[in-house]
C-alpha positions in Angstrom: -11.8 19.0 -7.1 -13.9 18.1 -4.0 -13.0 14.9 -1.6 -15.5 12.7 -1.7 -17.4 12.0 1.8 -18.9 8.3 2.0 -22.1 8.3 3.8 -23.1 5.2 6.3 -24.4 3.0 3.4 -21.3 4.0 1.4 -19.0 3.6 4.3 -20.7 -0.4 4.7 -19.9 -0.8 1.1 -16.3 0.3 1.3 -15.8 -2.3 4.3 -16.9 -5.1 2.1 -14.6 -4.4 -0.7 -11.6 -3.7 1.9 -12.5 -6.7 3.8 -12.1 -8.9 0.5 -8.7 -7.0 -0.5 -7.4 -7.9 3.0 -8.7 -11.5 2.5 -6.8 -11.8 -0.8 -3.6 -10.4 0.6 -3.6 -12.8 3.5 -4.0 -15.9 1.0 -1.8 -14.4 -1.5 1.0 -13.8 1.2 0.8 -17.4 2.2 2.3 -18.3 -1.2 5.5 -16.5 -1.1 8.4 -18.6 -0.3 11.6 -19.5 -2.3 11.4 -21.1 -5.7 7.5 -19.5 -6.3 7.5 -17.2 -9.2 5.8 -13.7 -9.2 4.0 -14.4 -12.2 2.3 -17.9 -10.2 1.5 -15.6 -6.8 0.2 -12.9 -9.7 -2.2 -15.3 -11.1 -3.2 -17.1 -7.8 -4.4 -13.5 -6.3 -6.6 -13.4 -9.3 -7.9 -16.7 -8.4 -8.8 -15.6 -5.0 -10.6 -12.5 -6.4 -12.8 -14.4 -8.6 -13.4 -16.6 -5.5 -15.0 -13.6 -3.7 -16.5 -12.4 -6.7 -14.5 -9.2 -7.0 -12.0 -8.4 -9.6 -8.7 -6.6 -9.7 -8.5 -2.8 -9.6 -5.2 -3.0 -11.2 -5.4 -5.0 -14.4 -5.5 -2.9 -17.3 -5.5 0.4 -15.3 -3.8 2.8 -17.7 -2.7 0.0 -19.1 -1.2 -2.3 -16.1 -0.6 -5.6 -17.2 -0.8 -7.6 -13.7 -3.7 -8.4 -11.5 -1.6 -6.8 -8.5 1.6 -5.2 -8.2 4.2 -7.6 -6.8 7.7 -5.7 -6.1 11.2 -7.4 -4.9 14.2 -5.9 -3.0 14.8 -2.6 -4.4 11.5 -2.4 -6.5 9.6 0.2 -4.7 6.2 -0.7 -6.2 4.3 -1.3 -10.0 6.0 -4.6 -10.1 4.5 -6.8 -12.7 4.5 -10.9 -12.0 6.5 -12.8 -14.6 9.2 -15.2 -14.5 11.5 -14.0 -11.5 11.7 -16.8 -8.9 11.5 -15.6 -5.1 14.5 -15.9 -3.3 15.3 -16.8 0.2 16.1 -13.7 2.2 14.2 -11.5 -0.3 11.7 -8.9 0.6 8.1 -8.9 -1.4 6.0 -6.2 -1.9 2.6 -7.3 -2.3 -0.4 -4.7 -3.3 -3.7 -5.6 -3.7 -6.5 -3.5 -5.1 -10.2 -5.3 -5.7 -13.3 -4.2 -7.1 -16.4 -5.4 -5.2 -20.1 -4.1 -6.1 -18.6 -1.1 -7.9 -16.4 -0.1 -4.6 -12.5 -0.7 -4.5 -10.3 -1.9 -1.7 -6.5 -1.1 -1.5 -4.0 -2.7 0.7 -0.2 -3.6 0.5 2.4 -5.0 2.9 6.1 -6.0 2.7 7.1 -9.6 3.2 10.4 -10.9 4.6 11.3 -14.5 2.8 12.8 -16.4 5.8 15.4 -14.7 7.7 16.6 -11.4 6.5 19.2 -9.0 7.0 18.6 -7.1 10.4 19.2 -3.6 8.5 16.2 -4.7 6.3 14.4 -6.0 8.7 14.6 -2.5 10.6 13.5 -0.8 7.2 10.1 -2.8 7.3 9.5 -2.3 10.8 10.1 1.7 10.6 8.2 1.7 7.3 5.0 -0.2 9.1 5.4 2.0 12.3 5.1 5.1 10.2 2.1 3.8 8.8 0.6 3.1 12.3 1.6 6.9 13.1 -0.1 8.1 10.2 -3.1 6.3 10.8 -3.3 7.7 14.3 -2.9 11.2 13.0 -6.0 10.4 10.6 -8.6 12.0 12.7 -11.5 14.6 12.1 -10.5 18.2 11.8 -7.0 17.5 11.4 -4.9 18.8 8.4 -4.0 16.4 5.8 -0.2 18.2 6.1 -0.1 17.1 9.7 -0.3 13.6 9.0 1.8 13.6 5.9 4.6 15.6 7.6 4.2 13.1 10.6 5.2 10.3 8.2 8.2 12.0 6.9 9.7 13.0 10.3 9.7 9.8 11.6 11.2 7.9 8.4 14.1 10.6 8.2 14.6 10.3 11.9 15.4 6.6 11.7 17.8 7.4 8.7 15.7 6.6 5.7 14.4 8.5 3.0 10.6 8.8 1.7 9.5 8.3 -2.1 8.2 11.6 -3.3 7.2 10.6 -6.8 4.4 8.3 -5.7 1.7 9.0 -3.0 -1.4 7.7 -1.2 -4.5 8.7 -2.2 -8.5 9.0 -1.5 -10.3 5.8 -2.5 -14.0 4.8 -3.1 -15.7 4.2 -6.3 -12.4 4.8 -8.1 -9.1 3.8 -7.3 -7.6 7.1 -7.1 -9.8 9.7 -5.6 -9.4 13.1 -4.4 -6.8 13.9 -2.0 -3.4 12.9 -2.8 -1.8 11.6 0.4 2.1 12.1 0.1 4.6 10.9 2.4 5.9 14.1 3.3 4.5 17.7 3.6 4.4 20.6 6.2 2.0 21.1 9.4 -0.8 23.2 9.4 -1.2 22.8 5.6 -3.9 20.8 3.2 -7.5 19.9 3.7 -9.2 19.1 7.1 -9.9 16.0 7.3 -13.7 14.8 7.5 -15.4 12.1 8.8 -16.6 9.7 5.6 -13.1 10.6 3.8 -11.3 7.3 3.3 -7.8 7.6 2.1 -5.5 5.1 1.4 -2.3 5.9 3.1 0.9 3.8 2.0 4.5 4.9 3.0 7.1 3.8 0.6 10.5 3.7 2.3 13.8 3.4 0.7 17.1 2.6 2.8 19.0 4.6 0.6 18.1 7.5 -1.6 14.8 8.4 -2.1 15.3 9.0 -6.0 13.7 6.6 -7.9 13.5 5.8 -11.7 10.8 3.3 -13.8 12.3 0.5 -15.6 12.4 -0.5 -19.3 8.5 -2.2 -18.8 7.3 1.4 -18.1 5.7 0.2 -14.9 8.2 -1.1 -12.3 9.5 1.6 -10.1 13.1 0.9 -8.2 15.4 2.7 -6.2 18.1 4.7 -8.1 20.7 3.1 -6.0 19.7 -0.4 -5.7 19.1 -0.5 -2.2 16.0 -2.2 -0.5 12.7 -0.3 -0.4 9.6 -1.1 1.9 5.7 -0.5 1.4 2.7 -0.8 3.6 -1.1 0.4 2.8 -4.1 0.7 4.6 -7.4 1.9 3.4 -8.3 4.1 6.3 -11.9 5.7 7.1 -12.0 9.1 8.9 -14.8 9.0 11.8 -16.0 11.2 14.6 -14.0 9.3 16.7 -11.2 6.8 16.3 -9.9 6.3 12.6 -11.1 2.9 11.2 -8.7 0.5 9.4 -11.0 -0.8 6.9 -8.1 -3.2 5.6 -7.1 -4.4 9.0 -5.6 -8.0 9.0 -5.0 -10.1 12.2 -1.8 -12.0 10.6 1.4 -10.8 10.2 2.6 -12.0 6.8 6.0 -13.4 7.1 7.8 -16.4 6.2 
């Protein structure tokens, strides 16, 4: 299947949807603090989307019951907001997808709650650095496999594991478009990147084993060994020059 190429007007619409996704993430992230439930955070995110005349890209997608994905500690992705209360020392992954005027914005971050274990803080830093490295490699004419293998190399060099069962993706009119963007690969393989492609690049990195399992709710992905996992994501526009981070955020979300 062909990889969608956004024309300048479509790219501008993507900028608008991604800007809203970033704003919702910033506002939602500010609520992550000890004692707050994940359900309260989810409902607040939905309210922020409505204020922006947007809607959740995740709610009811293949039956997903949440407005956002909110995953704590050993939960990798696809966590569902509920009665769980955030604790001091947790790490909380917020994955926000919005639809605005028919276009999707998709972004994620991992928020440390208070002072966290230095080893876990390093996991977050390495994962975010891997995302930055990948974005820097998202240039026209480069093979997708170059970028994907770059993520894997960075993660393995730092002693961590990449999640292989869940990957990044193209994004645009649909939440998931071509191509798949795994956090592993082989240099010199895959399609050539072209200006106008928009990729949701999202390293999911585990402190221990890369093996994961899905809980009985049918959605929440957790590490098989119970060790922490980190997740960061940006929607990135391939251009004729420097890649454009459509979901850029000025603030670092931390407590």
